[in-house]
N, C-alpha and C positions, 0 to 999 in steps of 0.2 A: 676310103668311108671319109665324111667330113668331122673335124674335131668335136664340132659339138655333141655329133653321134657316140662318137668313140669314148669322149668321158662319160655319157648317160651310160654306155655299155660296162666299160669299168667299172664304173660306183655300182649299177646295179648287181653285175656277177659277183666284185669280189667283196663289196660292202653293203651287201642287200640289206641286212640289218641297221645298219650304220646311218642310212641316208634317210631321213626324214621327208622330205618333197626337193620337188624341183620347181622353181621358176622362173620362166621368161618373160620379160619385159621389156618391149622395144628393143629388141632385136641382143638382150644383156640374159645371158643364162647364169642362174644361181643356184647352187644346192647347198640347202640346211640341212648338217650332218649332228649326229652325237658327237659330246667333247671327249669323249675317250679314243674316237677314232680318228681325230684329226691327224695325227703323226703319221700313223700308218698311210691313210689317205695320201698324205702328202707325197710320202715318199713313194709311194703308185705309181704317182702321176709324174714324176718326176722321171721314174724309171721306165713307165711304159716307152719302148721304143717309134711308137707311132705320134705319139702326144709329145713325149719329152718338154713337160711343162719345166721348163728352168729359170723363171723370172718372178721371185716375189714382188709384183709394182710396188701395193702398198699393202700396210696391215694396220687397220685402225677399230674403233670401238662404238659404240651406242648406247647410251643408256636409256631404256625404255622406262623409267620411273612411271609409274600411273598407268603402267599398260602390261604389266607381267603376266598376266591372266591371256590375254589376246595375244601376248607375243610369244609365250611358252618361256620365261626368264626375263631378269633385271637387263639383262648386259648382251650385247650383241658384237661377237669381235667377227671382223669381217676381213677375209684375205681375198686380195686382188691378184688372182694369176693369170699368166700370160704365158704363152709359150712363143719362143723366137724362132723357130723352124717352121711353126702351122700361121704363126701371125694371129694367134686366137685368142682372146681374153674372156674370161669369164670370173664367177666368184665363188666363195665357199663362205657358206656365214655358218655361224657356232652361236647358240644359244646357253647362257649361265645362269645360275641363279644368285640371288642378292646376297644371300646368305655366306656361301663362298666361291666367290668368281675366282675359279683356276681351271686353267687348261694347259698341257703338253706346251713347249717350247718345240719350235719348228725352226730352230737355228741350226739344228743337226742337218736337215735338208737345204734350208738356203742361208748361209749365214750372215746374210744381209738383214735377217729379220731380227736380230741382235739390237739394233737401236731403234725400230720398230717398237720391239716387245718391250722395252725398256720405258719407251715414251706412253704407250698406253699401262703400263703398272704404273708411272710415274702420275701422269694426271687421272687414270677413273679406278687404281687401284684390282685390277686384274691381273691376278699371281699366273707367272708362266712358269710352272714346274721344270726343271731340269735345265732352265736358261743357265748359260755360265757366267754371268755376273749382273742379276736381276740388283740393280738399285736405281735411286733417284737419278733422271738426267738434265731435265729443266729446272725444278723447283729445289732451293735450299735443301741441305742435310737439317734433321732436323721440323722438316715444314711437317705437319699435321694435315691428314686430310687428303681428298681427291679433287682439285680444283674442276674439272669439267662433268662430276658427277654433275645431275641435276638437284640434289638436295643439298648442296654445298653453297655455305650462307654466303651471300651478296656481302661485296665491303666496295669499300672506294678510297682512293686515296689521291690527293692532289698531287697531279703532274708536277715535275719539277725539271727544267731542264738546266742547261749552262747560264743561258741567257736571262734567267730568272730565280736562281737558286737562292739568292738573297732577299726577291718580293716576289713569293708566290701568290698566284692568284686566289680571292676568296674563294671561300668553299659557301656555295650556294645552298640552301637548304630547303 
């Protein structure tokens, strides 16, 4: 059975109530799932003998501010998954509400998710429950807000380099 069909079969048989929809665009398979099922789905994908989805290539997020109604939530968490044995890549996406963007951590399934989840937390404010060390990773301690959110205020800072630190450029307004 083709990996595309096996993934569809596994998700529809074991998680039929948790799969919202499947999209296929330009030969990329994507499943939208409910947030409360993400950990179980990822564990099942890893443990399936035929698929063995053993590599989380990337974990990122999107802020759909202004499009929440159309998208089904403000924040989208994207899991870019890959099976090394079958050489097949696909995506799982989860929509989260603006008022409480929380989802289970998948570090128990793929330990490499640790730093990716911390980055998404730091820059978007999405909380990964059960994460072993969820704290800021790119912004300083005490930093307020989440700089990749679309409602984060735009600011400007004059660039300073070693060659111009005593004579910075003028700010043009």
